[in-house]
C-alpha positions as CSV (number, residue, x, y, z in Angstrom):
1,M,5.9,-24.3,-10.8
2,T,9.7,-24.3,-10.5
3,D,11.6,-24.1,-13.6
4,T,15.4,-24.5,-13.3
5,A,16.2,-22.7,-16.6
6,H,14.1,-19.7,-15.5
7,E,15.8,-19.9,-12.1
8,T,19.2,-19.7,-13.7
9,N,18.4,-16.6,-15.7
10,C,16.0,-14.9,-13.3
11,L,17.1,-11.6,-11.9
12,F,15.0,-12.1,-8.7
13,C,16.5,-15.7,-8.1
14,K,19.9,-14.1,-8.5
15,I,18.9,-11.6,-5.8
16,V,17.7,-14.4,-3.5
17,N,20.9,-16.3,-4.0
18,H,22.9,-13.1,-3.3
19,S,24.7,-13.4,-6.6
20,I,23.4,-9.9,-7.6
21,K,23.6,-7.1,-5.0
22,S,20.3,-5.7,-3.8
23,D,19.1,-3.4,-1.0
24,I,17.5,-6.3,0.9
25,V,15.3,-5.0,3.8
26,Y,13.9,-8.3,5.0
27,E,14.7,-12.0,4.5
28,D,13.4,-15.3,6.0
29,D,13.3,-18.9,4.9
30,T,10.5,-18.3,2.5
31,Y,10.5,-14.6,1.4
32,C,12.9,-11.9,0.3
33,V,12.1,-8.1,0.4
34,F,14.2,-5.5,-1.3
35,K,13.9,-1.9,-2.5
36,D,12.7,-1.3,-6.0
37,I,15.4,0.2,-8.2
38,N,12.8,2.5,-9.8
39,P,10.6,3.6,-6.8
40,Q,7.2,5.0,-7.5
41,A,6.7,6.0,-3.9
42,P,8.8,7.0,-0.8
43,L,8.4,3.3,0.2
44,H,8.5,0.9,-2.7
45,W,9.6,-2.6,-1.8
46,L,9.2,-5.8,-3.6
47,I,8.2,-9.0,-1.7
48,I,9.1,-12.1,-3.4
49,P,8.9,-15.9,-2.6
50,K,12.4,-17.4,-2.6
51,E,10.9,-20.2,-4.7
52,H,10.7,-19.4,-8.4
53,I,7.2,-18.9,-9.6
54,D,6.8,-17.2,-12.9
55,S,3.6,-15.2,-12.2
56,L,0.3,-15.2,-10.4
57,N,-0.9,-17.7,-13.1
58,E,1.4,-20.4,-11.7
59,L,0.9,-19.7,-8.1
60,D,-0.9,-22.7,-6.7
61,S,0.1,-22.4,-3.0
62,I,-2.4,-20.6,-0.7
63,E,0.4,-20.5,1.9
64,I,2.8,-18.5,-0.3
65,A,-0.1,-16.2,-1.6
66,G,-1.3,-15.5,2.0
67,G,2.2,-15.1,3.3
68,L,2.9,-12.4,0.6
69,L,-0.1,-10.4,1.8
70,K,0.5,-11.1,5.5
71,L,4.2,-10.0,5.2
72,A,3.1,-6.8,3.3
73,A,0.8,-5.9,6.1
74,K,3.4,-6.6,8.7
75,L,6.2,-4.6,7.0
76,A,3.7,-1.6,6.3
77,K,2.8,-1.5,10.0
78,E,6.5,-1.7,11.0
79,Q,7.3,1.3,8.7
80,G,4.3,3.3,10.2
81,Y,1.9,3.1,7.4
82,E,-0.8,1.1,9.0
83,K,-3.1,4.0,9.5
84,E,-2.0,6.3,6.7
85,G,-2.3,3.6,4.1
86,Y,-0.4,1.7,1.6
87,R,-1.0,-0.1,-1.6
88,T,-0.1,-3.6,-2.7
89,V,0.2,-4.6,-6.3
90,I,0.9,-7.9,-8.2
91,N,1.2,-7.4,-12.0
92,C,0.5,-10.6,-14.0
93,Q,2.1,-10.8,-17.5
94,A,3.6,-8.1,-19.7
95,G,0.3,-6.5,-20.7
96,A,-0.3,-5.7,-17.0
97,G,3.2,-4.3,-16.4
98,Q,5.0,-7.5,-15.3
99,T,8.6,-7.1,-16.4
100,V,10.4,-9.7,-14.2
101,F,8.8,-13.2,-14.5
102,H,9.2,-14.1,-10.8
103,I,6.0,-13.4,-9.0
104,H,6.4,-10.3,-6.7
105,L,4.1,-8.1,-4.7
106,H,4.9,-4.3,-4.8
107,L,4.5,-2.6,-1.4
108,L,4.0,1.1,-1.9
109,A,3.5,3.9,0.6
110,G,4.3,7.5,1.7
111,R,2.2,9.3,-0.9
112,S,-1.3,9.6,-2.0
113,F,-2.5,7.1,-4.6
114,H,-5.4,7.5,-7.1
115,W,-7.9,5.1,-8.6
116,P,-7.9,3.8,-11.3
117,P,-4.1,3.4,-11.1
118,G,-3.3,3.8,-14.8
């Protein structure tokens, strides 16, 4: 699951290690949350595990998977989007739009969303 070579070159691992500056809005021992640099909604945060996991394909921890979702719900509620609504997205592989190969959950809120997403 963890690949040291990927960690060394991974943009999100560098954010976790604070070697690259990012607008971090939440951090604990397991997760780091920061603002997306190309926001698609008024609230567009990325929730990542601190442990390097390339994609959903390599995620084998139910605790990390559940924690991503639970943290997204908690943060959306804290930001006042619990009733208005919010969207969570995990892209898996380049064909689905994954551009950084460190699993991350997009938390989006503050505008209307349509289905299918595109």
